[in-house]
C-alpha positions as CSV (number, residue, x, y, z in Angstrom):
1,M,-57.5,15.2,-32.3
2,R,-54.0,15.6,-33.4
3,S,-55.1,16.7,-36.9
4,I,-57.3,19.2,-35.5
5,C,-54.4,20.8,-33.4
6,I,-52.2,20.9,-36.4
7,L,-55.2,22.6,-38.5
8,L,-55.7,25.1,-35.8
9,L,-52.0,26.0,-35.6
10,I,-51.7,26.4,-39.4
11,T,-54.9,28.4,-39.7
12,S,-53.7,30.9,-36.8
13,T,-50.3,31.4,-38.2
14,K,-51.7,32.1,-41.6
15,F,-54.2,34.9,-40.3
16,F,-51.5,36.2,-38.0
17,G,-48.9,36.6,-40.9
18,Q,-51.5,38.3,-43.2
19,S,-52.2,41.0,-40.7
20,V,-48.7,41.9,-40.1
21,T,-48.1,42.2,-43.8
22,E,-51.0,44.5,-44.4
23,T,-49.9,46.8,-41.5
24,K,-46.3,46.9,-42.9
25,R,-47.7,47.7,-46.4
26,A,-49.8,50.5,-45.1
27,Q,-47.0,52.1,-43.3
28,I,-44.8,52.0,-46.3
29,V,-47.5,53.9,-48.5
30,A,-48.0,56.5,-45.8
31,S,-44.5,57.3,-45.0
32,N,-42.9,57.0,-48.5
33,Y,-45.7,58.2,-50.9
34,V,-47.6,60.9,-48.9
35,K,-46.5,64.1,-47.4
36,P,-48.7,66.9,-46.0
37,I,-47.9,70.4,-47.2
38,E,-49.0,73.6,-45.6
39,T,-50.4,76.0,-47.8
40,L,-52.0,79.5,-47.7
41,T,-55.8,79.5,-47.6
42,L,-58.2,81.8,-49.4
43,E,-59.2,83.6,-46.1
44,G,-55.3,84.1,-45.4
45,A,-55.3,85.7,-49.0
46,F,-58.0,88.0,-48.1
47,E,-56.4,89.2,-44.9
48,L,-52.9,89.6,-46.7
49,T,-54.8,91.7,-49.4
50,R,-56.3,93.9,-46.8
51,R,-52.9,94.5,-45.3
52,I,-51.2,95.1,-48.6
53,T,-53.9,97.6,-49.7
54,K,-53.4,99.4,-46.3
55,S,-49.7,99.7,-47.0
56,A,-50.1,100.9,-50.5
57,S,-52.7,103.5,-49.2
58,S,-50.2,104.7,-46.8
59,L,-48.0,105.7,-49.9
60,N,-51.1,107.1,-51.5
61,K,-50.8,104.3,-54.1
62,K,-53.3,101.9,-55.6
63,V,-51.8,98.5,-56.8
64,S,-52.5,95.3,-58.5
65,I,-52.1,92.3,-56.1
66,A,-51.5,88.5,-57.0
67,I,-51.5,85.9,-54.1
68,L,-50.5,82.3,-54.9
69,D,-50.7,79.1,-52.7
70,S,-47.7,76.9,-52.3
71,S,-48.3,75.1,-55.5
72,G,-48.4,78.4,-57.6
73,N,-52.1,78.3,-58.1
74,I,-53.8,81.7,-58.0
75,L,-55.7,82.3,-54.8
76,L,-56.5,86.0,-55.5
77,I,-56.0,88.7,-58.1
78,A,-57.2,92.2,-57.3
79,R,-56.6,95.4,-59.3
80,G,-56.9,98.9,-57.7
81,D,-59.1,101.3,-59.2
82,G,-57.2,103.2,-62.1
83,V,-54.4,100.7,-62.2
84,G,-53.3,99.7,-65.7
85,P,-54.5,96.3,-66.7
86,H,-50.9,95.2,-67.6
87,N,-50.3,95.4,-63.8
88,T,-52.5,92.6,-63.0
89,E,-50.5,90.2,-65.3
90,A,-47.2,91.6,-64.0
91,A,-48.2,91.1,-60.3
92,R,-49.1,87.3,-61.1
93,R,-45.8,86.7,-62.7
94,K,-43.9,88.5,-59.9
95,A,-45.7,86.3,-57.3
96,Y,-44.7,83.1,-59.5
97,T,-41.2,84.2,-59.8
98,A,-40.9,84.7,-55.9
99,L,-42.5,81.4,-55.2
100,S,-40.5,79.3,-57.8
101,T,-37.2,80.8,-56.8
102,K,-37.9,81.1,-53.2
103,T,-36.5,84.8,-53.3
104,S,-37.8,88.2,-53.5
105,T,-37.8,89.4,-57.0
106,L,-36.0,92.7,-56.0
107,I,-33.0,90.5,-54.6
108,L,-33.3,88.1,-57.5
109,L,-33.1,91.1,-59.9
110,R,-30.2,92.5,-58.3
111,N,-28.3,89.2,-58.2
112,A,-29.1,88.4,-61.7
113,D,-27.9,91.8,-62.9
114,A,-24.7,91.4,-60.9
115,S,-23.8,88.0,-62.3
116,I,-23.0,87.2,-65.9
117,D,-24.2,83.6,-65.4
118,S,-27.6,84.6,-64.2
119,K,-28.4,87.5,-66.7
120,N,-30.5,85.1,-68.9
121,L,-33.0,84.3,-66.0
122,N,-35.1,86.9,-67.7
123,T,-35.7,84.7,-70.8
124,L,-37.5,82.0,-69.0
125,P,-41.1,82.6,-70.1
126,E,-42.9,83.0,-66.6
127,L,-40.2,84.6,-64.6
128,L,-40.5,88.5,-64.2
129,L,-37.3,90.1,-62.8
130,L,-39.1,93.1,-61.7
131,S,-39.2,94.0,-57.8
132,G,-42.8,93.5,-56.0
133,G,-42.7,89.8,-55.6
134,V,-42.1,88.0,-52.3
135,P,-42.5,84.5,-51.0
136,I,-44.8,84.0,-47.9
137,W,-43.3,81.8,-45.2
138,F,-44.8,80.0,-42.3
139,H,-42.4,78.2,-39.7
140,G,-39.7,78.1,-42.4
141,N,-41.8,76.6,-45.2
142,I,-43.1,78.6,-48.2
143,I,-46.9,78.5,-48.2
144,G,-47.4,81.0,-51.0
145,S,-46.3,84.2,-52.6
146,V,-47.6,87.7,-53.3
147,G,-46.9,90.0,-56.3
148,V,-47.6,93.7,-56.3
149,A,-47.5,96.0,-59.3
150,G,-48.4,99.7,-60.0
151,G,-46.8,101.1,-56.9
152,G,-44.9,103.8,-58.9
153,S,-41.5,102.4,-58.4
154,P,-39.5,99.2,-57.7
155,E,-38.9,100.1,-54.2
156,N,-42.6,100.9,-53.6
157,D,-43.6,97.7,-55.2
158,D,-41.4,95.6,-53.0
159,L,-42.2,97.7,-49.8
160,I,-45.9,97.1,-50.2
161,A,-45.4,93.5,-51.2
162,R,-43.6,92.9,-47.9
163,A,-46.6,94.1,-46.0
164,A,-48.1,90.6,-46.8
165,F,-47.5,89.1,-43.3
166,I,-49.6,88.1,-40.3
167,E,-46.7,88.0,-37.9
168,E,-48.9,87.3,-34.9
169,I,-49.5,83.8,-36.1
170,G,-46.0,83.2,-38.0
171,I,-46.7,84.2,-41.5
172,V,-44.0,86.3,-42.7
173,T,-42.4,87.4,-46.0
174,K,-38.6,87.3,-44.8
């Protein structure tokens, strides 16, 4: 009887200890190695494209548009009728620059031009220091970016790109 009690005590302790270790191990993995990231969806990119196109039309302009997700992957690229083909790549690179620097490309261009230490930013292969790129924010986090090219002037490209917001749900460009 005594050996049965000792066996039961040892067995229950062994199983109890293992389940606690597995629970702790699972908590460590989840909290230290995995992080949820909010990102723009394709449906969001379609809606932003509609709003950007409407803004461009109000200025009587047709533009190329590139929209990237939070990882820099292309969600959507559109070229307006009659817009030069070089504008498509310019729009993508403007969006990439805005995303990677977390700054509108117009502000980045002006800051780089004003600082001797930043003038070489334009030598990085993917950065494009032309206005028309803006990060897209949601509750303080960047969820993507937009690049616009072909608007006829740096100010137009910037103004048109800033139309990439859905303020009623918290998606903004500033």
